[in-house]
C-alpha positions in Angstrom: 92.2 -30.5 4.0 92.9 -28.2 1.2 91.4 -24.8 0.0 91.8 -23.3 -3.5 91.3 -19.6 -3.9 91.4 -17.4 -7.0 90.8 -13.7 -7.3 88.7 -12.5 -10.3 87.7 -8.8 -10.4 88.1 -8.6 -6.6 85.9 -11.7 -5.9 87.0 -14.9 -4.3 86.3 -18.2 -6.0 86.5 -20.7 -3.2 86.9 -24.4 -3.6 85.2 -26.9 -1.3 86.6 -28.3 2.0 87.2 -32.0 1.7 87.6 -34.3 4.6 87.3 -37.9 5.4 83.6 -37.8 6.3 82.0 -35.4 3.9 82.5 -33.9 0.5 80.5 -30.7 0.0 80.6 -28.8 -3.3 77.9 -26.3 -2.4 80.4 -23.7 -1.3 82.0 -23.5 -4.7 80.5 -20.1 -5.4 81.6 -17.3 -7.6 80.3 -13.8 -8.1 80.8 -11.0 -10.6 80.3 -8.0 -8.4 80.1 -4.4 -9.6 81.5 -4.7 -13.1 80.8 -1.0 -13.6 82.1 1.2 -16.4 81.5 4.9 -15.9 77.8 5.5 -16.2 77.2 2.3 -18.0 75.1 -0.6 -16.7 75.9 -2.6 -13.6 76.1 -6.3 -14.3 75.8 -8.8 -11.5 76.3 -12.4 -12.0 76.0 -14.5 -8.8 75.2 -17.9 -7.4 77.3 -20.0 -9.8 77.0 -23.1 -7.7 79.0 -26.2 -8.3 76.4 -28.4 -6.8 73.4 -27.6 -9.0 75.2 -25.8 -11.9 72.8 -22.8 -11.9 73.7 -19.3 -13.1 71.7 -16.2 -12.4 72.5 -12.9 -14.1 70.8 -9.8 -13.0 71.1 -6.7 -15.2 70.6 -3.3 -13.7 69.4 -0.7 -16.1 71.8 2.1 -17.1 71.4 5.5 -15.6 72.7 7.4 -18.6 73.2 4.8 -21.3 76.3 2.7 -22.0 78.8 3.3 -24.7 79.0 0.6 -27.3 82.7 -0.1 -26.6 82.0 -0.4 -22.9 79.1 -2.9 -23.5 81.4 -5.0 -25.7 84.1 -5.0 -23.1 81.5 -6.1 -20.5 80.6 -9.0 -22.8 84.2 -10.0 -23.3 84.9 -9.9 -19.6 81.8 -11.9 -18.8 82.7 -14.6 -21.4 86.3 -14.8 -20.1 85.0 -15.2 -16.6 82.5 -17.9 -17.6 85.2 -19.9 -19.3 87.4 -19.6 -16.2 84.5 -20.7 -13.9 83.7 -23.6 -16.2 87.4 -24.8 -16.0 87.4 -24.2 -12.2 84.2 -26.3 -11.8 85.6 -29.1 -13.9 88.9 -29.0 -12.0 87.0 -29.0 -8.7 84.9 -31.9 -9.8 88.0 -33.9 -10.8 89.6 -33.2 -7.4 86.3 -34.1 -5.6 86.2 -37.5 -7.4 89.9 -38.2 -6.6 89.3 -37.3 -3.0 86.3 -39.6 -2.9 88.3 -42.5 -4.4 91.0 -41.9 -1.8 88.4 -42.0 0.9 87.0 -45.3 -0.5 90.5 -46.9 -0.4 91.1 -45.7 3.1 87.8 -47.0 4.4 88.3 -50.5 2.7 91.6 -51.1 4.3 90.3 -50.2 7.7 89.2 -53.2 9.9 87.5 -51.2 12.5 83.6 -51.5 12.3 83.0 -47.9 12.9 85.7 -47.0 10.3 84.0 -49.4 7.9 80.7 -47.7 8.5 82.3 -44.3 7.8 83.9 -45.6 4.7 80.6 -46.9 3.5 79.0 -43.5 4.0 81.9 -41.8 2.2 81.6 -44.4 -0.6 77.9 -43.6 -0.9 78.6 -39.9 -1.0 81.3 -40.4 -3.6 79.1 -42.5 -5.8 76.4 -39.9 -5.7 78.8 -37.1 -6.7 80.3 -39.3 -9.4 77.0 -40.3 -10.9 75.5 -36.8 -10.6 78.4 -34.6 -11.8 81.3 -36.7 -13.2 80.2 -40.3 -14.1 77.7 -38.7 -16.4 80.8 -37.5 -18.4 79.4 -36.3 -21.6 76.1 -35.3 -20.1 77.8 -33.1 -17.4 79.9 -31.4 -20.0 76.9 -30.8 -22.2 75.1 -29.1 -19.3 78.1 -26.9 -18.7 78.4 -26.0 -22.3 74.6 -25.2 -22.4 75.0 -22.9 -19.4 78.0 -21.2 -20.9 76.1 -20.7 -24.2 73.2 -19.3 -22.3 75.5 -16.8 -20.5 77.1 -15.7 -23.7 73.7 -15.3 -25.5 72.2 -13.3 -22.6 75.3 -11.1 -22.4 75.2 -10.4 -26.1 71.5 -9.5 -25.9 72.2 -7.1 -23.1 75.0 -5.5 -25.1 72.8 -5.2 -28.1 70.1 -3.6 -26.0 72.6 -1.1 -24.5 74.0 -0.3 -28.0 70.5 0.2 -29.4 69.6 2.4 -26.4 72.7 4.5 -27.0 72.0 5.1 -30.6 68.3 5.8 -29.8 69.4 8.4 -27.2 71.9 9.9 -29.7 69.2 10.1 -32.3 66.8 11.7 -29.9 69.5 14.3 -28.8 70.1 15.1 -32.5 66.4 15.7 -33.1 66.1 17.9 -30.0 69.2 19.9 -31.1 67.7 20.4 -34.5 64.4 21.5 -33.0 66.2 23.9 -30.7 68.2 25.5 -33.6 65.0 25.8 -35.6 63.2 27.5 -32.7 66.2 29.9 -32.3 66.2 30.7 -36.0 62.4 31.3 -36.0 62.7 33.6 -32.9 65.5 35.5 -34.6 63.4 35.9 -37.7 60.4 37.1 -35.7 62.6 39.5 -33.8 63.9 41.0 -37.0 60.4 41.3 -38.4 59.2 43.0 -35.3 62.1 45.4 -35.4 61.4 46.2 -39.0 57.7 46.7 -38.2 58.6 49.0 -35.3 60.9 51.0 -37.5 58.2 51.4 -40.1 55.7 52.4 -37.4 58.2 54.9 -35.9 58.4 56.5 -39.3 54.6 56.9 -39.3 54.3 58.0 -35.7 54.5 61.7 -34.6 57.9 62.7 -33.4 58.1 63.3 -29.7 60.1 66.5 -30.1 59.5 69.1 -32.8 60.9 72.5 -33.5 59.3 73.3 -36.8 57.1 76.3 -36.9 56.1 79.2 -39.2 56.6 81.8 -36.5 59.9 83.5 -36.0 61.6 84.5 -32.7 60.1 87.4 -30.8 62.1 87.2 -27.6 64.2 90.3 -28.3 67.0 88.7 -26.3 64.7 87.8 -23.4 64.0 84.3 -22.3 60.4 83.3 -23.0 58.6 80.0 -22.5 55.3 79.1 -24.1 53.4 76.4 -22.3 51.1 74.6 -24.7 48.4 72.2 -23.5 47.1 69.7 -26.0 44.0 67.5 -26.7 41.6 68.9 -24.1 39.5 70.1 -22.5 38.6 67.3 -20.1 37.5 66.8 -16.5 41.1 67.7 -15.4 41.4 71.0 -17.3 40.0 73.0 -14.4 43.0 71.9 -12.2 45.4 73.2 -14.9 43.5 76.5 -14.9 43.6 76.7 -11.1 47.4 76.3 -11.0 48.0 78.7 -13.9 45.9 81.3 -12.2 47.7 80.8 -8.9 51.1 81.5 -10.4 50.0 84.2 -12.9 50.8 82.0 -15.9 49.2 82.4 -19.3 49.2 79.3 -21.6 48.1 78.2 -25.0 45.4 75.5 -25.1 45.4 73.5 -28.4 41.8 72.5 -28.1 40.0 69.6 -30.0 36.6 70.8 -31.2 34.6 67.8 -30.2 36.1 67.9 -26.7 35.2 71.6 -26.4 31.6 70.7 -27.1 31.7 68.3 -24.2 33.3 70.8 -21.7 32.1 74.2 -22.9 32.6 75.9 -19.4 36.3 75.2 -19.6 36.5 77.0 -22.9 34.8 80.0 -21.4 37.1 80.0 -18.4 40.2 79.9 -20.7 39.0 83.0 -22.4 38.2 84.8 -19.1 41.7 84.1 -17.8 43.4 85.4 -21.0 44.7 82.0 -22.1 44.9 81.5 -25.9 42.5 79.0 -27.5 44.2 77.5 -30.5 43.0 75.1 -33.2 44.0 71.4 -32.9 41.4 70.2 -35.4 37.8 69.2 -34.7 38.2 65.4 -34.5 41.9 64.7 -33.9 41.3 61.7 -36.2 44.4 61.2 -38.4 42.6 59.0 -41.0 40.0 61.6 -41.8 42.0 64.8 -41.1 44.9 63.9 -43.4 42.9 62.1 -46.1 42.8 65.2 -48.4 43.1 69.0 -48.4 39.3 69.4 -48.4 39.1 67.2 -45.3 41.7 69.2 -43.5 40.0 72.5 -44.5 36.6 71.1 -43.4 38.1 70.2 -39.9 39.5 73.6 -39.4 36.3 75.4 -40.3 34.2 73.0 -38.1 36.5 73.8 -35.2 35.9 77.5 -35.6 32.1 76.9 -35.6 32.2 74.8 -32.4 34.3 77.4 -30.5 32.2 80.3 -31.8 29.1 78.7 -30.7 30.4 78.1 -27.2 31.8 81.6 -26.8 28.7 83.2 -28.4 30.7 85.2 -30.8 32.6 84.6 -34.0 36.0 83.1 -33.2 38.8 82.3 -35.5 42.2 81.1 -34.2 45.1 81.9 -36.5 47.4 79.4 -34.7 47.2 75.7 -35.6 49.0 72.6 -34.4 49.0 69.5 -36.5 47.8 66.5 -34.5 51.1 64.5 -34.4 53.2 67.5 -35.3 54.1 69.0 -38.6 56.9 66.5 -39.2 54.5 63.6 -39.0 54.7 61.7 -42.3 51.0 62.2 -43.1 50.9 65.8 -42.0 54.0 67.3 -43.6 52.4 67.4 -47.1 49.9 69.9 -45.8 52.2 72.4 -44.2 52.2 74.8 -47.2 48.5 74.4 -47.6 47.8 75.4 -44.0 49.9 78.6 -44.5 47.8 79.3 -47.6 44.7 79.1 -45.4 46.2 81.9 -43.2 47.4 79.8 -40.3 50.7 79.7 -38.5 51.6 76.3 -37.1 53.8 75.5 -34.1 55.3 72.3 -32.8 57.4 72.1 -29.6 61.0 72.2 -28.4 60.7 70.3 -25.1 58.0 68.1 -23.3 57.3 66.2 -20.2 56.6 62.9 -22.0 53.1 62.4 -20.6 52.1 60.8 -24.0 55.5 59.0 -24.5 56.9 57.3 -21.4 55.2 54.4 -19.7 56.0 55.0 -16.0 54.4 58.4 -15.8 55.0 59.4 -12.2 55.2 63.2 -11.5 58.9 62.9 -10.8 59.6 61.0 -14.0 57.6 63.5 -16.1 59.6 66.3 -14.5 62.9 64.6 -15.2 61.9 64.0 -18.8 61.1 67.7 -19.2 64.5 68.7 -17.8 66.2 66.2 -20.2 64.5 67.6 -23.3 65.1 71.2 -22.2 68.0 72.8 -24.1 68.1 76.3 -22.5 67.0 78.2 -25.6 65.9 81.8 -25.3 62.5 80.6 -26.6 61.1 77.3 -25.4 57.7 75.8 -26.4 56.7 73.2 -23.9 54.2 70.4 -24.7 52.0 68.8 -22.1 48.5 67.3 -22.2 45.3 67.9 -20.2 43.3 64.8 -21.3 41.7 62.6 -18.7 44.2 60.3 -17.1 47.0 63.0 -16.9 46.8 63.6 -13.2 50.5 63.2 -12.8 51.0 66.1 -15.2 48.8 68.1 -12.9 51.0 66.9 -10.0 54.3 68.1 -11.7 52.9 71.4 -13.1 53.9 73.7 -10.3 57.4 72.2 -10.2 57.7 72.8 -13.9 56.6 76.5 -13.6 59.1 77.0 -10.8 61.9 75.5 -13.0 61.3 78.0 -15.8 61.0 80.9 -13.4 64.2 79.9 -11.7 65.9 79.8 -15.1 64.8 83.4 -15.9 61.9 82.8 -18.2 58.7 84.8 -18.6 55.4 83.1 -19.7 53.6 84.1 -22.9 50.9 82.6 -25.2 51.6 81.8 -28.9 49.2 84.6 -29.8 51.9 87.0 -28.5 54.7 85.5 -30.6 
């Protein structure tokens, strides 16, 4: 009894066990197990059976796509293996026929009845194998050649599929990369455009800190602060007046004419408490106010009329503040004209940022004021008393204390 073994890719190819009573080629099996290359496809060939000459190839799909060279190597390995298996099967068949003939000879020379019966069985088995696999000769070889051709054809198809898949994936990646770069370029262009627009808008917006004015210094070496309250009155103005009265502070209210008409009692209280009521235009509408000299002049006169009507006496404020400040691009052309009309205009030197910063907590507003404060002998502070400025009310006493602690006295711009 003999056993032929060969190792191919870690897989045993086992020949049949031959004995005097049976010849069995069904165990002549070979497998290609786990011919795996990196992330390429797993190719399994199994059940190459010497008895029925069948071959089954199962192709597991690639997880990440095979490289073309790897696919070709797989094909080459598979073809080489198939050639070896074909030779092994032919050799096994030849050995099986020889073994069967030897069994026939042995059984013929035996005189024992039982041995003759066994020989007869062996002869029948031998004849079956010979007629089915070997005696066919040309027919058996044709079937093996057909099987081999089928293996090669299937392997080539699989390789082509893998190569095609690889190129398709590469093309898809290239398209995706191009789309990504295009999106980045578009985003960069949009960002640049937005920055340019913001810069242009900033040039048009009022500056947050101004120091231009027509009035000179009147401090006489003393430290004086002028608190200016813009854009009111509103429903909150009474709270400002309460705090100023509590601390003995006099302030300048740059009043908007149409707002004064809505809250006339606040205007009267400002006058009673010796605050200064200054002109901040009637409408605070940049488009109409700065459209022409006549429009600006009309706004100033209309403001006088509104305040005079509320106070019941002729009232003319000689102090004016340009909405947006005198350095605002649309306002600066009218600075000389305002002086010709007999007004002094004032901007500001520090502010609490209640119209600038987004997170307007009382603490943030106070910190912003301290940051913009420069310790001049004269400081003009800008705050607002419009509705929604409750946090300015909340920080007002702390602001007053800050200036008092730094040795300032409080005056109105009418005293400048």
